[in-house]
Each structure stands twice: as structure tokens, then as C-alpha cells.
C-alpha positions in Angstrom: 99.6 9.2 -46.0 96.9 11.8 -45.8 93.9 11.7 -48.2 93.3 14.8 -50.2 90.1 16.6 -49.5 87.8 16.8 -52.5 87.3 20.1 -54.0 84.0 21.9 -53.3 81.6 21.4 -56.2 80.5 24.8 -57.4 78.1 23.6 -60.1 75.5 21.0 -59.8 76.6 17.8 -61.5 74.5 15.5 -63.6 75.2 11.9 -64.2 73.9 10.0 -67.1 73.0 6.3 -66.8 73.3 4.1 -69.8 70.2 2.6 -71.2 67.6 5.2 -70.0 69.8 8.2 -69.9 68.2 9.3 -66.6 69.6 12.4 -65.0 70.3 12.2 -61.3 71.1 15.3 -59.2 73.9 15.2 -56.7 73.6 16.5 -53.1 72.7 20.2 -53.0 75.7 22.5 -53.6 77.4 24.5 -50.9 75.3 27.5 -51.9 72.1 25.9 -50.5 72.7 26.7 -46.8 73.2 30.4 -47.6 69.9 30.5 -49.5 68.2 28.7 -46.6 69.6 31.1 -44.0 68.5 34.1 -46.0 65.0 32.6 -46.3 64.8 32.1 -42.5 65.8 35.7 -42.0 63.0 36.9 -44.3 60.5 34.7 -42.4 61.6 36.0 -39.0 61.2 39.6 -40.3 57.7 38.8 -41.5 56.8 37.0 -38.2 58.1 39.9 -36.2 55.8 42.3 -38.0 52.9 40.7 -36.2 54.0 42.3 -32.9 54.4 45.7 -34.3 50.7 46.3 -33.5 51.2 45.8 -29.8 54.4 47.8 -29.8 52.4 50.9 -30.8 50.4 50.6 -27.6 51.8 52.1 -24.3 52.8 49.6 -21.7 50.2 50.7 -19.2 47.4 50.0 -21.8 48.8 46.4 -22.3 48.8 45.8 -18.5 45.2 47.2 -18.1 44.0 45.0 -20.9 45.7 41.9 -19.4 44.2 42.6 -16.0 40.8 43.1 -17.4 40.9 39.7 -19.2 42.1 38.1 -16.0 39.2 39.6 -14.0 36.7 38.6 -16.6 38.0 35.0 -16.5 37.7 34.8 -12.7 34.1 36.1 -12.8 33.2 33.7 -15.5 34.7 30.7 -13.6 33.0 31.7 -10.3 29.6 32.2 -11.9 29.5 28.9 -13.7 31.7 26.6 -11.6 32.0 28.0 -8.0 28.7 29.8 -7.3 26.3 26.9 -7.9 28.4 24.6 -5.5 29.6 27.1 -3.0 27.2 25.9 -0.3 28.4 22.3 -0.8 32.1 23.4 -0.6 31.4 25.4 2.6 29.6 22.4 4.1 32.4 19.9 3.3 35.4 22.1 4.0 34.1 24.6 6.5 31.3 25.2 9.0 27.8 23.9 8.0 25.5 26.5 6.5 22.2 26.7 8.4 19.1 28.4 6.8 18.1 31.6 8.4 14.8 32.2 10.2 14.4 28.7 11.9 14.9 27.9 15.6 13.9 24.2 15.8 16.8 22.0 14.7 17.3 18.2 14.6 19.3 15.4 13.0 18.6 12.0 11.5 20.9 9.0 12.3 21.5 5.4 11.4 24.2 2.8 11.9 26.5 5.0 9.7 26.9 7.3 12.7 28.2 4.3 14.6 28.4 4.7 18.4 26.7 8.0 19.4 27.6 9.7 22.7 24.1 10.5 23.6 25.0 12.4 26.8 27.2 14.8 24.9 24.6 15.0 22.1 22.0 16.0 24.7 24.0 19.2 25.5 25.0 19.9 21.9 23.6 22.7 19.7 23.1 23.4 16.0 23.4 27.0 15.0 23.2 28.1 18.7 20.0 26.1 19.1 19.6 22.8 20.9 19.1 19.5 19.1 15.3 19.1 19.6 14.4 16.0 17.5 16.1 12.9 16.1 14.9 10.7 13.3 16.3 7.2 13.4 16.5 4.7 10.6 14.5 1.6 11.6 13.8 -0.7 8.7 14.3 -1.3 4.9 12.3 -3.6 2.7 11.0 -6.6 4.5 14.1 -8.1 6.1 16.5 -5.4 7.1 16.5 -3.9 10.6 19.1 -1.2 11.1 21.7 -2.7 13.5 21.7 0.4 15.7 18.0 1.1 15.7 17.0 -0.4 19.0 19.8 1.2 20.9 19.4 4.6 19.2 15.6 4.6 19.7 16.0 3.8 23.4 18.8 6.4 24.0 16.9 9.1 22.3 14.0 8.7 24.6 16.3 8.5 27.7 17.9 11.7 26.8 14.7 13.6 26.2 14.8 14.0 22.5 11.6 14.0 20.4 12.2 10.9 18.4 10.9 9.5 15.2 11.6 6.3 13.1 11.7 5.9 9.4 11.3 3.0 6.9 13.4 3.0 3.7 11.0 2.0 0.9 12.1 -0.5 -1.8 9.8 0.0 -4.8 10.3 -3.5 -6.2 9.2 -5.2 -2.9 5.6 -5.7 -1.9 4.4 -2.5 -0.1 2.0 -4.3 2.2 4.7 -6.6 3.5 7.0 -3.7 4.0 4.4 -1.9 6.1 3.8 -5.0 8.2 7.5 -5.5 8.7 7.9 -1.9 9.9 5.0 -2.2 12.4 6.5 -5.4 13.8 9.9 -3.9 14.4 8.9 -0.3 15.5 6.8 0.5 18.5 6.1 4.2 18.5 4.7 5.8 21.6 2.6 8.9 22.4 5.0 11.9 22.2 7.0 10.4 19.3 6.9 11.8 15.9 4.6 10.1 13.3 6.1 7.1 11.4 8.1 8.1 8.4 8.3 6.6 4.9 11.5 7.3 3.1 10.8 7.3 -0.7 13.8 8.0 -2.9 13.7 5.4 -5.7 11.2 4.4 -8.4 12.9 1.2 -9.4 11.1 -0.4 -12.3 7.7 1.0 -11.4 5.9 3.5 -13.4 4.8 6.8 -11.8 1.3 5.4 -11.3 2.5 2.1 -9.9 4.9 3.8 -7.5 2.1 6.1 -6.2 -0.2 3.1 -5.6 2.6 1.2 -3.7 3.4 4.2 -1.6 -0.2 4.8 -0.8 -0.6 1.2 0.3 2.2 1.6 2.9 0.8 4.9 4.1 -2.7 3.6 4.6 -1.7 0.5 6.5 0.6 2.4 8.9 -1.9 5.3 9.4 -4.6 2.8 10.3 -2.5 1.3 13.0 -1.3 4.6 14.6 -4.2 6.9 13.9 -2.0 9.6 12.5 -0.8 10.4 9.0 2.8 9.3 8.4 5.4 11.7 7.3 6.8 11.4 3.7 10.5 11.9 3.3 11.7 12.5 -0.2 13.9 14.6 -2.4 12.8 17.9 -3.8 12.9 16.8 -7.4 11.5 13.3 -6.7 8.5 14.9 -5.0 7.7 17.0 -8.0 8.2 14.1 -10.5 6.5 11.2 -8.7 4.4 12.4 -5.8 3.0 15.7 -7.0 -0.7 14.8 -6.8 -3.5 15.9 -4.5 -3.6 12.5 -2.8 -0.2 13.1 -1.2 -0.5 16.7 -0.4 -2.4 15.9 2.8 0.6 14.2 4.4 3.3 16.0 6.4 6.4 16.4 4.3 10.1 16.1 5.1 12.0 17.4 2.0 15.6 16.8 1.3 17.3 19.7 -0.6 20.9 20.4 0.0 23.2 23.5 -0.2 20.7 26.2 -1.0 19.7 29.3 0.9 16.0 28.7 0.6 13.9 25.6 0.0 12.6 25.8 -3.5 9.6 23.6 -2.9 6.5 25.8 -3.0 4.1 23.4 -1.3 3.4 22.8 2.4 6.3 21.2 4.3 7.2 20.4 7.9 10.9 19.3 7.8 13.8 20.3 5.6 16.9 18.2 5.5 19.3 20.9 4.3 22.7 19.2 4.5 24.4 15.8 4.8 27.7 17.3 6.1 26.6 18.6 9.5 28.8 18.5 12.5 27.5 18.0 16.1 29.0 17.2 19.4 28.6 13.5 20.3 28.8 12.2 16.7 32.0 11.4 14.9 32.0 12.4 11.3 29.1 13.9 9.3 25.4 13.8 10.1 22.3 14.9 8.3 20.9 18.2 9.7 17.2 19.2 9.6 15.0 22.2 10.5 11.4 22.2 11.5 9.1 24.7 9.8 7.4 26.0 12.9 7.8 26.6 16.7 8.7 24.0 19.3 5.1 24.0 20.3 4.1 23.2 16.7 6.5 20.3 16.8 4.9 18.9 19.9 1.5 19.2 18.4 2.7 17.0 15.4 3.6 14.1 17.7 1.4 11.1 18.3 -1.2 12.1 20.8 -2.2 10.1 23.9 -4.7 7.4 23.0 -7.9 6.3 24.7 -7.9 3.2 26.9 -9.3 1.0 24.2 -6.5 1.8 21.7 -4.7 -1.3 20.4 -1.0 -0.8 19.9 0.3 -2.1 16.5 2.3 -5.0 18.0 -0.9 -6.4 19.6 -2.8 -6.4 16.3 -0.2 -8.4 14.4 
């Protein structure tokens, strides 16, 4: 037996409960969907009116406006996000960028370059110029001797490179002990570049304390070799911590990457311009440097021949 379908309720019903005589409305009548549909159509018409402004424009004007906005966005993105780092991207993903106007090029190495093919490196070039000099990491603090230093130092000499050795300075370790450790491990010879102090960190020292510690190291090493050591540091670190007359008399090796021109205005001798260099004989990246002068100027910077009564550092320890 089929159940009879209830008749459509045309009028809203109201039931009355006994006790509080509360009125309760039934489910909306069948007229509600029609009202809703009509309301939606009115809203669509109102929303569509927003586009009437653009419909009045010719299509070519809309395309020109869209292209102009796109070009403006590209220029904005390049100026703020690409331009300042373009040199770094070129160095990492393309050929290294070498500063113009310099002919004497070199590199600095440590155990991070692993096994170097010195014979191939001897015939390699940087920006169409031979590799003229090599700085080699020697020591750090008072206990660390770079594991590849002795081999690299020997091979550089055998392959006719102008070589140098550097000490990585730890600010929270006694500066005098660091200097003595360097002199014990490194035996520079006439024709080598002056000893190098690599200063990159201040640690817990104040500016004055750091300057005093650095000067202590420099004085001890200078006394032993009879030449002023080279100071290696970053461009901003130099301006913040070592920008005093007492340090201006030393040769400077400035690290400042991915710029067309070194922004440091003082006197400098070496510029480490990238850490993403490529050179035959070394796998992976290597730091590249330029010398601010001619090859003859570079030779004049090296440790000179000493008189017969000169005492080498290892003999005085």
C-alpha cells in the first residue's frame, strides 16, 4: 500500500504549546527557494556592475596596462632581490667574476681543498693570468696545525709559487701563546710572503681588548721575522674593530665578496674577492685573490735575504 504524499503547505503554520503558549515556526514554506533565487540574481547583477568600468576600455588598453604592471614588477624584483646578489649568483652558478684592472692573481688553500694537483695548478690561470701566489693555512689557536699545511707549503715552493702562511686567530685564547705556536710550526724563508694573521672574530672581547691581543701577536711575530705581518680580515670587521692608526701601517689583505670594486678606502695589498673560484688542479671551489700592484711589487713585499747573523725563529724558541 502506497503512502499518500502530504500536501504542500502554502501558509506558515504555527503550533501552540500548552502551558507557555509558545509559538514555533515550521520549516520555511515552498516559497522560500524562489525568494532566495531571486535574491541571488540581484546580487549577481550588482557584482557584475563592477566590471562595467573595464568593459568601457578598449582591449588594447587593457593589454598595455597589464604588460606595464608586469614590467614594473620585474624591475622592482630585480632591483631589490637580484641586483645586490647578482655577483654571488654568477660566482656560484657560472664563471667567477674577476675585478678589472689587476694582473697579479693568487689563491689561498687549506685542508678543505683536499689533495691538490700542484703540477696542473702550476700551469693554470685565473682570468687569463697565471697563479702567482698561494696563501696556505698553517695554524689555529695554540693546538691546531692544518693537516695539509706541511705538504702544501712544500709543494708550493717546489712548483715556483710565491707562498705565504697564515694563522687563524682565536680571540679567547692567549695571543702570546698563539704567536709562539705559529712560529714553532711555520718556518718562512726569504722570498716567502710575510706571515699572515687571520682576524675574523671578536669573541667575548671588547674592541679595545681585541686590538691589544691582535697587536701582541703582530709584535711577537714581527720581531722574529723582521717584517710587518699581513693582516687578513673582512671589510666590515676592519672598519669596526681595527680602524685605528696603530694598524694602518700593516699590509692588508681584505675579504670582500661579489662586488665590482673594493669599497675599503684605505691602503690595501690583497683583495679576496670570491670564495667560489675555479682553477685547474683543485677540485671544488677555492678562494681567489688579487694583488694591488705589479709582480715586481709583489716580490718587493716578500721577506728579504737576511744577514749572516740573523737567527731564524725556530732557533730562538
